[in-house]
C-alpha atoms as one frame of an Amber mdcrd trajectory, in Angstrom:
protein
 262.110 171.724 -28.587 262.111 173.794 -25.390 265.204 171.980 -24.163 267.038
 172.720 -27.425 266.077 176.399 -27.170 267.294 176.461 -23.565 270.630 174.948
 -24.552 270.970 177.451 -27.400 270.341 180.446 -25.147 272.034 179.328 -21.932
 274.548 176.669 -23.019 275.376 173.164 -21.860 274.960 172.303 -18.163 278.100
 172.384 -16.049 279.208 169.829 -13.483 279.459 170.901  -9.854 283.226 170.355
  -9.899 283.488 172.858 -12.778 282.508 175.738 -10.475 286.124 176.918 -10.261
 285.976 177.704 -13.978 283.100 180.100 -13.297 285.092 182.214 -10.850 286.131
 185.718 -11.865 289.618 187.163 -12.032 290.181 190.755 -10.926 289.785 192.377
 -14.340 286.563 190.582 -15.249 285.162 191.151 -11.759 285.960 194.849 -12.045
 283.843 195.038 -15.198 280.944 192.970 -13.849 280.748 194.359 -10.305 281.807
 197.980 -10.853 279.680 198.963 -13.836 277.047 200.568 -11.576 279.600 202.625
  -9.645 281.585 203.660 -12.732 278.459 204.597 -14.672 277.608 207.164 -11.973
 280.318 209.387 -13.491 277.766 210.039 -16.239 275.245 211.622 -13.850 276.899
 212.206 -10.423 278.651 215.515 -11.254 275.525 216.726 -13.014 273.432 216.174
  -9.884 275.753 218.515  -7.962 275.593 221.224 -10.636 271.786 221.044 -10.903
 271.401 221.903  -7.203 274.089 224.631  -7.267 272.610 226.248 -10.382 269.570
 227.255  -8.322 271.825 229.889  -6.666 273.203 231.105 -10.010 276.185 230.237
 -12.164 278.572 231.978  -9.777 277.817 229.210  -7.211 279.152 226.465  -9.481
 282.644 226.791  -8.010 281.264 225.084  -4.888 281.252 221.874  -6.953 285.000
 221.577  -6.249 284.854 221.390  -2.425 281.619 219.350  -2.623 283.239 216.787
  -4.914 286.190 216.694  -2.502 283.727 215.758   0.242 282.262 213.033  -1.997
 285.785 211.701  -2.612 286.492 211.637   1.137 283.311 209.594   1.644 284.323
 207.328  -1.255 287.705 206.685   0.359 286.036 205.943   3.705 283.579 203.532
   2.063 286.249 201.748   0.028 288.505 201.305   3.063 285.529 200.195   5.156
 284.285 197.631   2.636 287.859 196.408   2.196 287.866 195.646   5.914 284.457
 193.969   5.571 285.819 191.724   2.797 288.506 190.285   5.092 286.254 190.184
   8.165 283.380 188.456   6.299 284.948 186.524   3.383 281.787 184.449   2.863
 280.106 187.519   1.334 276.854 189.157   2.315 278.312 192.631   2.844 276.134
 194.992   4.855 273.616 192.232   5.655 276.177 189.992   7.359 277.917 192.865
   9.152 274.692 194.381  10.519 273.166 191.007  11.463 276.178 189.775  13.409
 277.023 193.047  15.157 273.757 194.985  15.469 271.160 192.226  15.561 268.881
 190.333  13.203 266.439 193.158  12.490 269.196 195.588  11.514 270.708 192.921
   9.276 267.368 192.229   7.608 266.824 195.972   7.160 270.169 196.252   5.374
 269.507 193.118   3.320 265.967 194.154   2.373 267.057 197.662   1.392 269.834
 196.228  -0.786 267.537 193.716  -2.516 265.062 196.464  -3.416 267.944 198.706
  -4.426 269.311 196.100  -6.837 265.884 195.884  -8.474 265.908 199.686  -8.802
 269.471 199.494 -10.160 268.295 197.368 -13.070 265.123 199.395 -13.727 266.804
 202.820 -13.484 269.907 201.831 -15.466 267.980 200.181 -18.277 265.536 203.101
 -18.456 268.408 205.616 -18.582 270.135 203.631 -21.320 266.856 203.351 -23.226
 266.462 207.145 -23.063 269.876 207.487 -24.672 268.871 205.061 -27.440 265.519
 206.742 -28.134 267.247 210.154 -28.155 269.493 208.940 -30.945 266.587 207.230
 -32.726 263.433 209.316 -32.018 261.203 206.874 -33.909 261.728 204.369 -31.063
 260.510 206.792 -28.388 256.930 205.511 -28.375 258.290 201.974 -27.984 260.670
 202.834 -25.119 259.036 200.392 -22.671 259.323 197.530 -25.180 262.961 198.407
 -25.863 263.715 198.462 -22.127 261.997 195.096 -21.555 263.915 193.496 -24.446
 267.212 194.777 -22.984 266.338 193.318 -19.565 265.547 189.943 -21.177 268.872
 189.945 -23.055 270.906 190.784 -19.938 268.967 188.172 -17.936 269.765 185.451
 -20.496 273.389 186.547 -20.585 273.667 186.171 -16.803 271.944 182.786 -16.897
 274.824 181.623 -19.089 277.161 182.075 -16.126 279.574 184.611 -14.694 282.442
 183.843 -17.049 280.410 184.299 -20.242 278.747 187.515 -19.073 281.996 188.942
 -17.701 283.882 188.272 -20.933 281.277 190.067 -23.028 280.595 192.936 -20.627
 284.220 193.771 -19.849 284.803 195.352 -23.272 282.187 198.149 -23.091 283.050
 198.914 -19.442 286.747 199.387 -20.146 285.882 201.202 -23.362 283.837 203.714
 -21.336 286.738 204.196 -18.885 289.061 204.815 -21.851 286.665 207.402 -23.325
 286.434 209.220 -19.977 290.214 209.271 -19.654 290.466 210.736 -23.165 287.958
 213.458 -22.236 289.833 214.251 -19.019 293.237 214.152 -20.681 292.059 216.269
 -23.612 290.274 218.659 -21.258 293.320 219.286 -19.078 295.471 219.796 -22.163
 292.977 222.287 -23.593 292.595 224.066 -20.235 296.317 224.598 -19.632 297.201
 225.469 -23.228 294.153 227.641 -23.862 293.506 225.620 -26.983 289.747 225.467
 -26.368 287.614 228.354 -25.165 285.278 227.732 -22.208 281.533 227.454 -22.780
 280.880 230.057 -20.052 283.282 232.000 -17.881 283.628 230.340 -14.495 283.573
 232.210 -11.212 286.812 232.254  -9.234 287.108 229.873  -6.297 286.025 231.696
  -3.144 283.621 234.075  -4.901 280.909 235.010  -2.346 277.404 234.037  -3.440
 274.193 235.347  -1.919 271.723 232.777  -0.659 274.200 229.919  -0.314 273.796
 228.370   3.122 275.299 225.315   4.772 272.016 223.483   4.306 272.071 224.351
   0.582 275.609 222.969   0.216 274.714 219.825   2.136 271.793 219.286  -0.232
 274.164 219.522  -3.215 276.568 217.157  -1.439 273.840 214.565  -0.867 272.867
 214.777  -4.553 276.480 214.206  -5.562 276.618 211.126  -3.345 274.443 209.371
  -5.929 277.804 208.743  -7.609 278.600 206.235  -4.862 275.864 203.723  -5.644
 277.240 200.254  -6.309 280.358 200.614  -4.127 279.140 197.790  -1.862 278.561
 195.233  -4.643 282.047 193.687  -4.483 281.746 192.866  -0.765 278.470 191.026
  -1.482 280.001 188.886  -4.217 283.269 187.615  -2.682 282.428 183.939  -3.464
 282.424 184.841  -7.184 286.179 185.569  -7.161 288.992 183.168  -7.913 291.082
 182.051  -4.942 292.335 183.701  -2.844 288.872 185.287  -3.069 289.131 187.910
  -0.272 292.509 189.148  -1.498 291.319 189.418  -5.112 288.067 191.084  -4.048
 289.956 193.647  -1.940 292.273 194.514  -4.825 289.331 194.824  -7.204 287.611
 197.179  -4.750 290.720 199.368  -4.567 290.969 199.451  -8.367 287.318 200.417
  -8.653 287.686 203.137  -6.012 290.790 204.566  -7.686 289.212 204.656 -11.152
 285.950 206.157  -9.857 287.804 208.828  -7.847 289.967 209.813 -10.815 287.049
 210.022 -13.256 284.768 211.858 -10.827 287.401 214.437  -9.842 288.448 214.996
 -13.451 284.906 215.501 -14.800 283.919 217.867 -11.955 287.044 219.991 -12.396
 286.641 220.244 -16.174 282.949 221.088 -15.806 283.967 223.980 -13.529 286.888
 225.131 -15.685 284.910 225.196 -18.923 281.873 226.757 -17.257 279.436 223.944
 -18.020 275.860 224.796 -17.012 273.433 221.900 -16.529 270.628 221.929 -19.110
 267.582 219.774 -19.709 268.494 218.864 -23.276 272.193 218.005 -22.948 274.221
 216.240 -20.288 277.414 217.579 -18.732 279.461 214.876 -20.492 277.852 215.762
 -23.807 278.684 219.462 -23.375 282.276 218.704 -22.406 282.931 216.293 -25.268
 281.228 218.503 -27.890 283.220 221.533 -26.701 286.508 219.632 -26.766 286.060
 217.556 -29.936 283.112 219.126 -31.744 280.155 217.156 -33.085 282.468 214.738
 -34.804 282.302 210.997 -35.132 284.434 210.748 -31.977 281.755 212.683 -30.048
 279.130 210.096 -31.010 281.464 207.281 -29.962 281.707 208.896 -26.510 277.915
 209.193 -26.324 277.510 205.577 -27.383 279.945 204.400 -24.702 278.019 206.428
 -22.102 274.665 204.939 -23.134 276.177 201.454 -23.078 277.674 201.800 -19.586
 274.344 203.089 -18.250 272.647 199.972 -19.597 275.371 197.638 -18.338 275.223
 199.222 -14.877 272.242 196.910 -14.433 274.633 193.957 -14.420 275.891 194.921
 -10.964 272.409 194.086  -9.716 272.478 190.734 -11.519 275.811 189.899  -9.903
 274.951 190.963  -6.339 271.196 190.241  -5.985 271.408 186.414  -6.385 274.304
 186.134  -3.918 272.581 188.307  -1.313 269.367 186.315  -1.809 271.420 183.117
  -1.325 272.797 184.372   2.005 269.309 185.339   3.180 267.912 181.972   2.046
 270.772 180.160   3.796 269.662 181.858   7.016 266.040 180.873   6.215 264.809
 184.426   5.603 264.113 183.924   1.899 262.576 180.987  -0.017 264.813 177.917
  -0.265 264.829 177.873  -4.102 267.177 180.899  -3.999 269.888 178.518  -2.720
 269.661 176.287  -5.797 272.270 176.583  -8.541 271.135 176.309 -12.143 272.637
 174.449 -15.090 275.430 177.017 -15.433 276.249 177.065 -11.692 274.663 180.462
 -11.142 271.788 181.152  -8.779 269.315 181.198 -11.640 266.195 181.657  -9.481
 267.652 184.907  -8.147 268.572 186.054 -11.656 265.104 185.298 -13.035 263.372
 186.947 -10.070 265.447 190.108 -10.464 264.700 190.259 -14.202 260.948 189.737
 -13.691 260.634 192.360 -10.934 262.677 194.874 -12.940 260.431 194.393 -15.974
 257.382 194.853 -13.743 258.806 198.111 -12.379 259.627 199.403 -15.863 256.104
 198.621 -17.090 254.430 200.222 -14.049 256.431 203.450 -14.424 256.324 203.274
 -18.248 260.108 203.439 -18.466 260.208 206.841 -16.683 261.969 206.057 -13.432
 263.408 209.542 -12.707 261.308 209.813  -9.561 262.823 206.580  -8.269 266.406
 207.882  -8.275 266.166 209.565  -4.808 264.592 206.360  -3.448 267.365 204.438
  -5.188 270.028 206.588  -3.488 268.522 206.450   0.007 268.176 202.684  -0.409
 271.960 202.523  -0.799 272.817 204.720   2.179 270.680 202.732   4.631 272.931
 199.637   4.296 275.994 201.934   4.002 275.157 203.431   7.406 274.316 200.095
   9.037 277.462 198.406   7.746 279.642 201.255   9.052 277.917 201.069  12.449
 278.241 197.295  12.491 281.974 197.496  11.831 282.366 200.018  14.680 280.804
 197.461  17.033 282.945 194.714  15.449 286.227 196.529  16.182 285.178 197.420
  19.735 284.297 193.762  20.435 287.245 192.062  18.691 289.972 194.680  19.234
 292.563 193.132  16.868 295.949 194.718  16.285 295.598 198.239  14.891 291.846
 198.313  15.569 291.840 201.984  16.586 292.712 203.198  13.091 290.134 200.899
  11.514 287.551 202.122  14.009 288.203 205.755  13.045 287.689 204.942   9.348
 284.299 203.382  10.055 283.351 206.125  12.514 284.023 208.813   9.904 282.110
 206.879   7.276 279.157 206.327   9.612 278.914 210.017  10.555 278.905 211.094
   6.899 276.374 208.415   5.872 273.951 209.301   8.675 274.339 212.989   7.808
 273.432 212.236   4.185 270.393 210.201   5.283 269.195 213.112   7.431 269.649
 215.521   4.497 267.767 213.146   2.195 264.793 212.969   4.549 264.781 216.743
   5.139 265.076 217.796   1.501 263.474 214.975  -0.491 260.907 213.462   1.840
 258.023 213.601  -0.718 260.088 211.353  -3.015 261.598 208.943  -0.505 258.801
 208.420   2.046 257.954 204.970   0.555 261.183 203.657   2.121 259.500 204.022
   5.533 256.807 201.610   4.335 258.510 199.046   2.131 261.502 198.344   4.435
 259.291 197.304   7.410 257.118 195.266   5.021 260.153 193.445   3.614 261.534
 192.767   7.112 258.121 191.430   8.195 258.064 189.090   5.183 261.545 187.856
   6.091 260.377 187.033   9.619 257.265 185.227   8.353 259.391 183.058   6.062
 261.843 182.311   8.869 259.020 181.434  11.254 257.592 178.986   8.723 260.925
 177.223   8.215 261.442 176.926  11.982 258.003 175.341  12.390 258.734 172.956
   9.504 262.052 171.892  11.087 260.303 171.345  14.420 257.674 169.091  12.856
 260.116 167.121  10.675 262.791 166.462  13.292 263.364 162.741  13.947 264.253
 161.448  17.404 266.948 158.782  16.825 266.174 157.197  20.188 262.649 156.226
  19.083 262.478 152.729  17.482 261.346 152.529  13.865 258.088 150.517  13.686
 258.306 147.043  12.124 255.405 145.514  10.220 254.393 142.540   7.992 256.236
 142.465   4.651 255.745 141.022   1.128 257.952 140.466  -1.919 257.258 143.541
  -4.046 260.109 145.973  -4.711 259.533 149.363  -3.079 261.722 152.373  -3.940
 261.555 155.390  -1.604 263.328 158.588  -2.810 264.643 160.497   0.206 266.229
 163.934   0.566 267.140 163.595   4.238 266.041 162.081   7.520 262.700 163.605
   8.461 259.313 162.653   9.859 257.991 162.521   6.301 260.649 159.962   5.331
 260.039 157.932   8.479 256.304 157.783   7.751 256.962 156.782   4.125 259.401
 154.013   5.079 256.904 152.627   7.601 254.269 152.496   4.877 256.705 150.957
   2.356 257.701 148.168   4.772 254.024 147.360   5.256 253.890 146.550   1.524
 257.089 144.545   1.080 260.190 143.234   2.732 262.208 144.444  -0.238 262.436
 148.185   0.382 265.297 150.384  -0.790 265.744 154.084  -0.085 267.467 156.205
  -2.743 269.357 159.423  -2.054 270.733 161.666  -4.849 273.664 163.839  -3.770
 275.465 166.512  -5.754 278.829 165.925  -4.062 280.774 163.066  -2.438 280.652
 165.002   0.854 276.839 165.095   0.819 276.694 161.343   0.119 279.158 160.529
   2.918 277.213 162.643   5.389 273.907 161.015   4.415 275.365 157.508   4.746
 276.693 158.300   8.218 273.374 159.733   9.421 271.443 156.815   7.881 273.622
 154.245   9.618 273.186 156.095  12.909 269.402 156.194  12.477 269.241 152.545
  11.257 265.618 152.337  10.047 266.072 148.766   8.786 266.074 149.833   5.120
 269.040 149.740   2.755 270.140 153.139   1.409 271.465 153.561  -2.131 273.277
 156.886  -2.637 273.637 158.171  -6.197 276.075 160.902  -7.242 274.686 163.567
  -9.577 277.523 165.730 -10.950 275.010 167.971 -12.765 272.844 168.460  -9.617
 269.837 166.850 -11.312 267.636 164.662  -9.143 265.256 163.452 -11.842 267.741
 161.889 -14.280 269.783 159.678 -11.857 266.617 158.511 -10.061 264.914 157.751
 -13.371 267.869 155.617 -14.512 267.984 153.764 -11.186 264.272 152.915 -11.310
 264.641 151.759 -14.931 267.357 149.334 -13.807 265.234 148.073 -10.895 262.238
 147.690 -13.213 264.263 145.595 -15.664 265.358 143.192 -12.896 261.843 143.100
 -11.420 260.353 142.147 -14.799 262.673 139.130 -14.944 261.289 137.973 -11.584
 257.689 138.954 -12.276 257.741 141.406  -9.369 256.069 144.812  -9.144 257.970
 148.038  -8.596 256.337 150.711  -6.454 257.821 154.172  -5.963 256.668 155.704
  -2.679 257.069 159.477  -2.541 257.342 161.251   0.794 255.363 164.485   0.379
 254.556 167.166   2.934 251.774 169.710   2.557 251.884 173.139   4.157 249.015
 174.551   6.168 248.720 177.679   4.023 248.916 177.833   0.229 251.576 180.532
   0.066 253.952 178.507   2.239 254.249 175.889  -0.528 255.982 178.515  -2.674
 258.857 178.525  -0.176 259.822 174.904  -0.900 261.349 173.059  -3.846 258.761
 170.989  -5.711 261.176 168.320  -6.931 258.659 165.536  -6.234 256.332 166.879
  -8.932 259.125 166.747 -11.531 260.131 163.204 -10.525 256.552 161.951 -10.754
 256.130 163.556 -14.173 259.252 161.715 -15.355 258.156 158.320 -13.982 254.674
 158.368 -15.515 256.140 157.157 -18.816 257.341 153.893 -17.172 254.982 150.966
 -17.681 253.810 149.026 -14.630 255.580 151.274 -12.128 253.237 152.126  -9.290
 253.552 155.663  -7.988 252.310 156.257  -4.455 252.396 159.441  -2.398 252.512
 159.400   1.390 251.207 162.799   2.497 252.355 164.564   5.643 250.278 167.594
   6.604 251.766 170.342   8.709 249.648 171.619  11.558 251.383 174.986  11.881
């Protein structure tokens, strides 16, 4: 029953060689990976106006030069991350750049900040979209947390179905939102130059002197407007998700995203100034613009619906980037190994499920009101921004390829602006962002603890090929030993198996011909005196191929009156929490084999001392 429900929700499992069908083209990738950045048009300009309004409506003209500064930073970031895409085509973004050029701790700081930021992306986006829904349907307001949790579950299931399915469905509302924004901008410019629509308030002329406006005040407004740049880095983290040539397609997608975001941001800010839009608590800037241009017509509600939808779908950027970043960290042994495992639909399902669960937890803790997390969300983005820019500066100085001076200047400009914004954040919003000084060191410490454990495990499991494999007295029973590699645990299990019978066979299940070839070569080099049978599993399942093999062996053994014994190599960690860092495939295999009659299941334990 559960399996049927799983197939209904997620779909049929895909073979490993079908992974190319799950790659994204540029237009689908733009929708999946840019929804967070594009959705910031709905709140980025408003954040600038809210700060400026404290000095009076005559200060709102400063939104024009401030937005120009935001666009300059956007250009610097886009050009920088475009360079990162070609320099680090395996993905990983800020984590890989900082780790390789600045050192492990800087890389882990960037990676940890991004992981937490992607969790905040989902929680903040879903909560903002839920607010839009409950505003339209006030009766749902008291159930806002439930609504938000249901939306997270739906998006999680959609991503578990695979990149292609989620991208196909999500591309329509993203491009629909872009179309609505272009209609607002186009209609606004037409109304402004023809005088067809009267402004809401008269705007102050550019250059009007305003009392109380200082450089620090303008920098504070600039830092608030930089919230529109969240999500710019997502494409560089997800390069492996693109169709070949992946780096080239990712770079073009990044340029498309940057161009669209720049056009929408500049257009909305200019129209907000021209029509004298004042930020209010009960109506957004986009709502005021669209109602002034089109009235409270059906078209106005379509625009509002598209805005609410893009805010919800902005969460999908987190679902696209979090699993891939977690994979890169797990590959370097800084996160649990299960984050490297692909699910039935060839996505990193453990990362997707973890992100969904943590986002739901955050929504429940803050009761769907995550406004206070937005500054933390923004500073969490600019930490990896700053480290990636600095890392690329070091990269160009070390490598010095052709034309490196111009590339260095791009990263130098981006780094200076990012560090300036971080300083402004800490000076003006410290009461809201101080937790970053606690959680980032905690996350980095956890990464190091995980890495230390894996290093100790590798040290204890390493087999010395020069040592002879012990030989012992044998009997006629058939012994099957499932193996995942050549380790101390396997060596101990084979020694025990050969003490029971002279008919011992080791079984390895590989998900690719390359993995099987490599295992056969290493096994022949080791030569433990036991025959190895390598099984290919195109669906990456270990249980099913092994179960079928043992059924075949059991059938032949019954004809001879022999007994089949399955000897499981099993290691046990010193501390309970360390067991969570390892795949528990042996438990699943044992559960499957219990249904076989007269198959003896034996476990050979190996206890770690460290």
